ChimeraX commands (.cxc) that place a marker at each C-alpha (Angstrom):
marker #1 position 111.05,-65.33,-65.17 radius 0.5
marker #1 position 107.01,-65.85,-65.71 radius 0.5
marker #1 position 106.76,-62.57,-63.98 radius 0.5
marker #1 position 109.10,-60.68,-66.13 radius 0.5
marker #1 position 107.22,-61.76,-69.39 radius 0.5
marker #1 position 104.03,-60.78,-68.03 radius 0.5
marker #1 position 105.07,-57.33,-66.87 radius 0.5
marker #1 position 106.65,-56.55,-70.16 radius 0.5
marker #1 position 103.29,-57.92,-72.09 radius 0.5
marker #1 position 101.39,-55.57,-69.89 radius 0.5
marker #1 position 103.31,-52.34,-70.21 radius 0.5
marker #1 position 103.29,-52.97,-74.07 radius 0.5
marker #1 position 100.50,-54.52,-74.77 radius 0.5
marker #1 position 98.28,-53.92,-72.29 radius 0.5
marker #1 position 94.90,-53.82,-74.15 radius 0.5
marker #1 position 95.59,-57.28,-75.98 radius 0.5
marker #1 position 97.13,-58.75,-72.68 radius 0.5
marker #1 position 93.82,-57.66,-70.66 radius 0.5
marker #1 position 91.61,-59.16,-73.45 radius 0.5
marker #1 position 93.46,-62.34,-73.38 radius 0.5
marker #1 position 93.44,-63.14,-69.49 radius 0.5
marker #1 position 89.96,-61.77,-69.04 radius 0.5
marker #1 position 88.43,-63.85,-71.90 radius 0.5
marker #1 position 86.52,-60.56,-73.72 radius 0.5
marker #1 position 87.57,-57.68,-74.95 radius 0.5
marker #1 position 89.03,-54.45,-73.14 radius 0.5
marker #1 position 88.86,-51.25,-74.96 radius 0.5
marker #1 position 90.70,-48.69,-72.60 radius 0.5
marker #1 position 93.11,-49.64,-70.07 radius 0.5
marker #1 position 94.71,-47.37,-67.61 radius 0.5
marker #1 position 97.93,-48.88,-66.43 radius 0.5
marker #1 position 99.43,-47.22,-63.03 radius 0.5
marker #1 position 103.52,-47.97,-63.58 radius 0.5
marker #1 position 103.54,-47.73,-59.52 radius 0.5
marker #1 position 101.22,-50.52,-59.32 radius 0.5
marker #1 position 103.47,-52.93,-61.40 radius 0.5
marker #1 position 106.73,-51.84,-59.72 radius 0.5
marker #1 position 105.46,-52.53,-56.64 radius 0.5
marker #1 position 104.11,-56.08,-57.29 radius 0.5
marker #1 position 107.44,-56.90,-59.08 radius 0.5
marker #1 position 109.42,-55.80,-56.13 radius 0.5
marker #1 position 107.36,-58.03,-53.73 radius 0.5
marker #1 position 107.45,-60.79,-55.34 radius 0.5
marker #1 position 111.57,-60.78,-55.68 radius 0.5
marker link #1:1,2 radius 0.2
marker link #1:2,3 radius 0.2
marker link #1:3,4 radius 0.2
marker link #1:4,5 radius 0.2
marker link #1:5,6 radius 0.2
marker link #1:6,7 radius 0.2
marker link #1:7,8 radius 0.2
marker link #1:8,9 radius 0.2
marker link #1:9,10 radius 0.2
marker link #1:10,11 radius 0.2
marker link #1:11,12 radius 0.2
marker link #1:12,13 radius 0.2
marker link #1:13,14 radius 0.2
marker link #1:14,15 radius 0.2
marker link #1:15,16 radius 0.2
marker link #1:16,17 radius 0.2
marker link #1:17,18 radius 0.2
marker link #1:18,19 radius 0.2
marker link #1:19,20 radius 0.2
marker link #1:20,21 radius 0.2
marker link #1:21,22 radius 0.2
marker link #1:22,23 radius 0.2
marker link #1:23,24 radius 0.2
marker link #1:24,25 radius 0.2
marker link #1:25,26 radius 0.2
marker link #1:26,27 radius 0.2
marker link #1:27,28 radius 0.2
marker link #1:28,29 radius 0.2
marker link #1:29,30 radius 0.2
marker link #1:30,31 radius 0.2
marker link #1:31,32 radius 0.2
marker link #1:32,33 radius 0.2
marker link #1:33,34 radius 0.2
marker link #1:34,35 radius 0.2
marker link #1:35,36 radius 0.2
marker link #1:36,37 radius 0.2
marker link #1:37,38 radius 0.2
marker link #1:38,39 radius 0.2
marker link #1:39,40 radius 0.2
marker link #1:40,41 radius 0.2
marker link #1:41,42 radius 0.2
marker link #1:42,43 radius 0.2
marker link #1:43,44 radius 0.2
view
């Protein structure tokens, strides 16, 4: 469940999520969908 929430936040609110995780302002995010899919499949 935790992984699904993190994935949703990363997909829909990538800049805000990255800023929260890193603790600093992140202006530009380049999301690679394949990496997100591989991570969630490996953890299942």
